[in-house]
C-alpha positions in Angstrom: 12.7 12.8 -49.0 16.1 13.3 -47.3 18.4 10.7 -48.7 21.3 11.7 -46.5 20.5 9.2 -43.7 19.0 6.5 -45.9 20.3 3.8 -48.2 18.6 1.0 -50.1 19.8 -2.2 -51.7 18.8 -4.3 -54.7 20.5 -7.4 -56.0 20.6 -9.4 -59.3 22.5 -10.3 -62.3 21.3 -7.5 -64.6 22.8 -9.6 -67.4 20.9 -7.8 -70.2 20.2 -4.3 -68.9 16.9 -3.2 -70.3 14.7 -0.1 -69.9 12.6 -2.1 -67.4 15.8 -2.6 -65.3 16.6 1.1 -65.5 13.0 2.0 -64.5 13.3 -0.4 -61.5 16.6 1.3 -60.5 15.1 4.7 -60.9 12.1 3.8 -58.7 14.3 2.2 -56.1 16.5 5.3 -55.9 13.5 7.3 -54.8 13.8 5.6 -51.4 17.4 6.4 -50.7 20.9 6.1 -52.0 20.8 3.0 -54.2 23.4 0.2 -53.7 23.4 -2.7 -56.2 24.7 -6.1 -55.2 25.6 -7.4 -58.6 25.9 -11.1 -59.2 29.3 -12.3 -60.5 29.6 -14.4 -63.6 30.0 -17.5 -61.4 26.9 -16.6 -59.4 24.8 -16.2 -62.5 25.9 -19.6 -63.8 25.1 -21.2 -60.4 21.7 -19.6 -60.4 20.7 -20.0 -64.1 23.0 -22.9 -65.2 24.1 -20.7 -68.1 27.0 -18.4 -68.7 26.4 -14.7 -68.3 25.7 -12.9 -71.6 27.8 -10.0 -70.6 30.8 -10.2 -68.2 30.6 -8.8 -64.7 33.1 -6.1 -65.6 30.9 -4.9 -68.5 27.8 -5.0 -66.4 29.6 -3.2 -63.6 30.8 -0.5 -65.9 27.3 0.1 -67.3 25.5 0.1 -64.0 28.1 2.5 -62.5 27.2 4.9 -65.2 23.5 4.9 -64.5 22.6 8.2 -62.8 20.2 6.6 -60.2 22.9 4.3 -58.8 25.1 5.2 -55.8 27.4 2.2 -55.6 27.8 -1.3 -57.2 29.3 -4.3 -55.4 30.3 -7.6 -57.1 28.8 -10.5 -55.1 30.3 -14.0 -55.6 28.0 -16.1 -53.4 24.5 -15.9 -52.0 25.9 -16.1 -48.5 28.0 -13.1 -49.2 24.9 -11.1 -50.2 23.6 -11.1 -46.6 27.0 -10.1 -45.2 27.2 -7.2 -47.6 23.7 -6.0 -46.6 24.7 -6.1 -42.9 27.7 -3.9 -43.6 25.7 -1.5 -45.7 22.9 -1.4 -43.1 20.2 -0.2 -45.5 16.8 1.0 -44.5 15.1 -1.0 -47.3 15.8 -4.0 -49.5 13.8 -3.6 -52.7 12.9 -6.4 -55.2 10.8 -6.6 -58.3 7.5 -8.5 -58.1 8.7 -11.6 -59.9 11.8 -11.8 -57.7 9.9 -11.9 -54.4 12.1 -14.2 -52.3 11.0 -15.7 -48.9 14.7 -16.0 -47.8 15.3 -12.3 -48.4 12.0 -11.4 -46.7 12.9 -13.5 -43.6 16.4 -12.0 -43.5 14.9 -8.5 -43.6 12.5 -9.3 -40.7 15.4 -10.5 -38.6 17.7 -7.6 -39.5 14.8 -5.1 -39.1 15.1 -3.9 -42.7 12.0 -3.0 -44.6 11.3 -5.4 -47.5 9.7 -3.6 -50.4 8.2 -5.3 -53.5 7.7 -3.1 -56.6 5.1 -4.3 -59.1 6.4 -4.9 -62.7 3.5 -2.9 -64.3 5.1 0.2 -62.8 8.1 0.0 -65.2 6.3 0.2 -68.5 6.3 4.0 -69.0 9.3 6.2 -69.8 9.1 9.5 -67.9 10.5 12.5 -69.6 12.0 15.3 -67.6 11.4 17.7 -70.5 13.6 20.6 -71.4 15.9 21.9 -68.7 14.6 25.0 -66.9 18.1 26.5 -66.8 21.0 25.9 -69.2 23.4 28.2 -67.4 26.8 26.7 -67.4 30.4 27.7 -67.8 31.1 24.6 -69.9 30.9 24.2 -73.6 27.7 22.8 -75.0 28.3 19.5 -76.8 25.7 17.7 -78.9 25.6 14.1 -80.2 23.0 12.4 -82.4 22.1 8.8 -83.1 19.6 6.0 -83.1 20.8 4.3 -79.8 18.4 1.4 -80.6 20.1 -1.4 -78.7 21.7 0.5 -75.8 25.0 -1.0 -74.7 28.3 -0.3 -73.1 29.7 1.2 -76.3 27.1 3.9 -76.1 28.0 4.5 -72.4 31.7 4.8 -73.4 30.9 7.3 -76.2 28.9 9.4 -73.8 31.7 9.3 -71.2 34.3 10.5 -73.7 32.1 13.2 -75.2 31.1 14.6 -71.8 34.7 15.5 -71.2 34.3 18.1 -73.9 31.4 19.9 -72.2 27.8 19.5 -71.1 26.4 16.7 -73.2 23.1 16.9 -75.1 21.9 13.7 -76.8 19.5 13.9 -79.7 17.8 10.5 -80.3 16.5 9.8 -83.8 12.7 9.8 -84.2 11.0 6.6 -85.1 10.0 7.6 -88.6 13.4 8.9 -89.6 15.2 5.8 -88.2 12.9 3.6 -90.2 13.5 5.6 -93.4 17.3 5.6 -93.0 17.8 2.0 -91.8 14.8 0.1 -93.3 12.4 -2.6 -92.1 12.7 -3.8 -88.5 14.2 -0.5 -87.3 14.0 0.8 -84.8 13.6 -2.1 -82.4 12.6 0.2 -79.5 10.4 3.3 -79.5 11.8 6.8 -79.6 10.6 7.4 -76.0 12.3 4.2 -74.8 15.5 5.0 -76.6 15.5 8.6 -75.2 14.9 7.3 -71.7 17.9 4.9 -71.9 20.2 7.7 -73.1 18.9 10.1 -70.4 19.6 7.5 -67.7 23.4 7.8 -68.1 25.0 10.2 -65.7 27.2 11.8 -68.4 24.2 13.1 -70.2 22.8 16.5 -69.3 19.7 16.1 -71.4 18.3 13.7 -74.0 15.5 14.7 -76.5 14.0 13.3 -79.6 14.8 14.7 -83.1 12.1 16.4 -85.1 13.7 16.5 -88.5 14.4 14.1 -91.3 17.5 12.6 -93.1 21.0 12.4 -91.8 20.5 15.9 -90.4 17.3 15.1 -88.6 18.5 17.0 -85.5 18.7 20.3 -87.4 15.8 21.8 -85.5 17.4 20.8 -82.3 20.8 22.2 -83.4 19.1 25.5 -84.1 17.4 25.5 -80.7 20.4 24.3 -78.6 23.1 26.2 -80.5 25.9 23.8 -79.4 29.6 24.7 -79.5 30.6 21.2 -80.5 28.9 18.5 -82.6 30.6 15.1 -81.8 30.2 11.9 -83.7 32.0 8.6 -83.8 33.6 7.3 -87.1 30.3 5.4 -88.0 28.3 8.6 -87.6 30.5 10.8 -89.7 28.4 12.3 -92.6 29.0 15.1 -95.1 25.6 16.7 -94.2 26.8 17.0 -90.6 30.2 18.4 -91.5 28.8 20.9 -93.9 26.1 22.1 -91.4 28.8 22.7 -88.7 31.1 24.5 -91.1 28.3 26.8 -92.2 27.2 27.6 -88.7 30.5 27.9 -86.8 30.1 24.7 -84.8 33.3 22.7 -84.1 32.9 19.2 -85.6 34.7 16.4 -83.7 35.1 12.8 -84.9 36.0 10.2 -82.2 37.4 6.8 -82.8 35.1 4.0 -81.8 37.0 2.5 -78.9 35.5 0.4 -76.1 36.3 1.1 -72.4 39.7 -0.5 -71.6 39.3 -4.2 -70.8 35.8 -4.4 -72.4 34.8 -5.8 -75.8 33.7 -3.5 -78.6 29.9 -3.4 -79.1 27.8 -2.7 -82.2 24.0 -2.6 -82.1 23.7 -4.1 -85.6 25.7 -7.1 -84.6 24.0 -7.6 -81.3 20.5 -7.5 -82.8 21.5 -9.7 -85.8 20.5 -7.4 -88.7 
């Protein structure tokens, strides 16, 4: 499909961005350049009678980093939504099945915009693009590892910073090893779901699942990818990783755990409550 002459819109609060949301955005992007009309904090409160879980700035930052997204606009009122759509002039307005809205449907009929409903059952799988067919690049190869269990803006910021060092490869801890290292209740999400979330961020060249064990569970992937740099944040710094890099001529970089300017710091352990 030629996207050059087509754009599509979706709208919503996206207040707790999940894998189902990302799958919806990926599916919607197949129909053209994807524009998100993102509800402001005030609009979420008027719609749900509750304060937003995450601020509009944090939600904006996260969604702008998703590789399937073209543009994101903050919407402050429902009337403003229709004005924005007229200005964007999309070919299609896409909604999830549970968000089917007669008002939007009627607007689309009047504006001669296709109204498309995507069924929720479509978003339960986590497609894997597999290994890249070509790794030819003039940039350094940078590798990071982690659990990435409750994916949040802090992870996005980490990927953004590390990607400045070179092409970013993310190795997501396999389920068995995460459970062995972190104990009962971990991971909350399957390895395929966690890999999918990491791979959805535009700063990531490729995300794959580790096949080893222990704090160096990515050793098989390190041997396969042969990175120039192994980057960790302060929480992920381990002697096993340092020693491996020293022995194999890999530059070891430790980054401070700092949120994007203006956003709060996030930690998965705190967010999930254990």
